C-alpha positions in Angstrom: 13.0 8.0 -3.8 11.5 4.4 -1.8 13.8 2.0 -0.6 13.0 -1.2 1.1 11.8 -0.9 4.4 14.0 -2.7 7.7 14.2 -3.4 10.5 15.5 -0.3 12.1 11.9 1.5 10.9 9.3 -0.6 12.6 8.9 1.8 15.6 8.5 4.9 13.1 6.3 2.9 11.3 3.5 1.7 13.9 4.3 5.3 14.7 2.5 6.1 11.7 0.2 3.2 11.7 -1.4 4.9 14.5 -1.6 8.0 13.2 -3.2 6.9 9.8 -5.2 4.2 10.6 -8.2 3.8 13.3 -8.2 0.3 13.5 -4.1 -0.3 12.8 -2.0 -2.8 12.8 0.5 -4.1 15.5 4.1 -3.5 15.6 4.2 -7.5 15.7 2.6 -7.7 12.7 5.0 -5.4 10.7 7.6 -7.8 12.3 6.5 -10.3 10.8 5.7 -9.4 7.9 9.7 -8.5 7.2 10.2 -11.7 7.8 7.8 -13.6 4.7 9.6 -14.0 1.6 6.6 -13.3 -0.4 6.2 -9.9 0.9 7.7 -6.5 -0.1 8.3 -3.6 2.1 9.2 0.1 1.2 9.8 3.2 2.7 10.1 6.4 2.5 12.2 9.3 3.9 11.3 12.8 4.1 13.6 15.8 3.9 15.3 15.4 7.3 15.8 11.5 6.8 12.8 10.5 8.5 10.7 8.0 7.2 7.0 9.3 6.8 5.7 6.4 4.6 6.1 3.2 4.1 4.0 0.1 1.4 3.7 -3.2 1.8 2.6 -5.9 -0.7 2.8 -9.4 -1.7 3.5 -11.4 -5.1 2.9 -15.2 -5.2 2.8 -16.0 -8.5 1.5 -13.2 -11.2 -0.3 -12.2 -8.4 -0.1 -8.9 -6.4 -1.2 -7.8 -3.8 -1.0 -4.2 -2.0 -1.6 -5.1 1.6 -1.1 -1.6 3.6 0.1 1.9 2.1 0.2 4.8 5.1 1.9 8.3 4.8 2.0 10.5 7.7 -0.5 13.1 7.9 2.1 16.1 8.2 3.6 14.8 5.3 0.1 13.9 3.0 -1.0 15.9 -0.1 3.1 16.0 -1.6 3.1 12.6 -3.9 4.7 10.7 -0.7 1.5 8.0 -1.6 1.6 8.2 -4.8 5.4 8.3 -5.1 5.1 4.7 -2.8 2.5 3.1 -4.9 4.3 4.0 -8.7 7.4 2.1 -6.7 5.0 -1.3 -5.2 3.7 -1.6 -9.1 7.1 -1.5 -10.6 8.2 -3.8 -8.4 5.3 -5.8 -9.3 5.6 -5.3 -12.9 9.4 -6.6 -13.0 8.7 -10.0 -10.9 5.7 -11.0 -13.5 2.7 -10.0 -11.6 -0.9 -9.9 -14.2 -3.1 -8.9 -11.8 -2.6 -6.2 -8.7 -5.9 -6.2 -5.6 -6.7 -4.6 -2.7 -9.1 -3.2 -0.6 -9.4 0.4 0.6 -11.9 2.2 3.3 -15.0 2.7 1.4 -15.1 6.0 3.5 -11.1 6.5 1.9 -12.1 8.7 -0.5 -8.5 9.9 -0.7 -7.0 6.5 -1.3 -9.5 5.7 -3.3 -9.1 8.4 -6.0 -5.0 7.5 -5.7 -5.9 4.2 -6.9 -8.1 5.5 -9.6 -5.8 7.4 -10.8 -2.6 4.7 -11.1 -5.3 2.5 -12.8 -7.6 0.6 -10.6 -11.2 -0.2 -10.9 -13.8 -1.6 -8.1 -14.6 -5.0 -8.1 -16.6 -5.6 -5.3 -17.7 -4.5 -2.0 -17.0 -6.1 1.1 -19.9 -5.9 3.5 -18.6 -5.2 7.5 -15.2 -5.7 6.9 -13.3 -3.5 8.7 -13.9 -2.3 12.4 -13.3 -0.1 14.5 -15.6 1.2 13.0 -17.3 -1.4 11.0 -17.6 -0.8 7.2 -16.9 -2.0 4.1 -14.5 -2.3 1.7 -13.7 -1.8 -1.6 -12.4 -3.8 -3.3 -10.3 -3.0 -6.5 -7.9 -4.4 -9.5 -5.7 -2.9 -11.2 -4.4 -5.1 -15.0 -0.5 -4.9 -15.1 -0.5 -6.5 -18.1 -3.3 -4.5 -20.3 -1.6 -0.8 -18.6 2.1 -2.2 -20.0 0.1 -2.6 -23.1 -1.2 0.8 -23.5 2.4 2.2 -22.6 3.9 0.8 -24.9 
């Protein structure tokens, strides 16, 4: 069950970030985000109590954006990412978000599949968006109002 990410988690977050991404965010970026009022940070712990994944998103008026979602490589394919994504989307629903946006590396087929299964659709391609290596980003969006109407 995801919980709020706190400053004491940041060493582990930085380690997961380095293991998960070829162009990782520096620890200082997470420190800065924790202090931003429009940013929400979640964490998931494994059975041993050690943090295994995190998700970061923003809420501004009725718009949400998933900034980062990462799971330690040794904890993948166990529903951690799906659980974090569901918790982020539920948090956004509770805050009145209508549309959620994100970018994902074009080669990250597992993440694209996760987002598509949650109802996200491809909106566009951002050319040469990522570095190390240079790669296009797939921009995706989810209409939370339409999704809620379908469920309701």
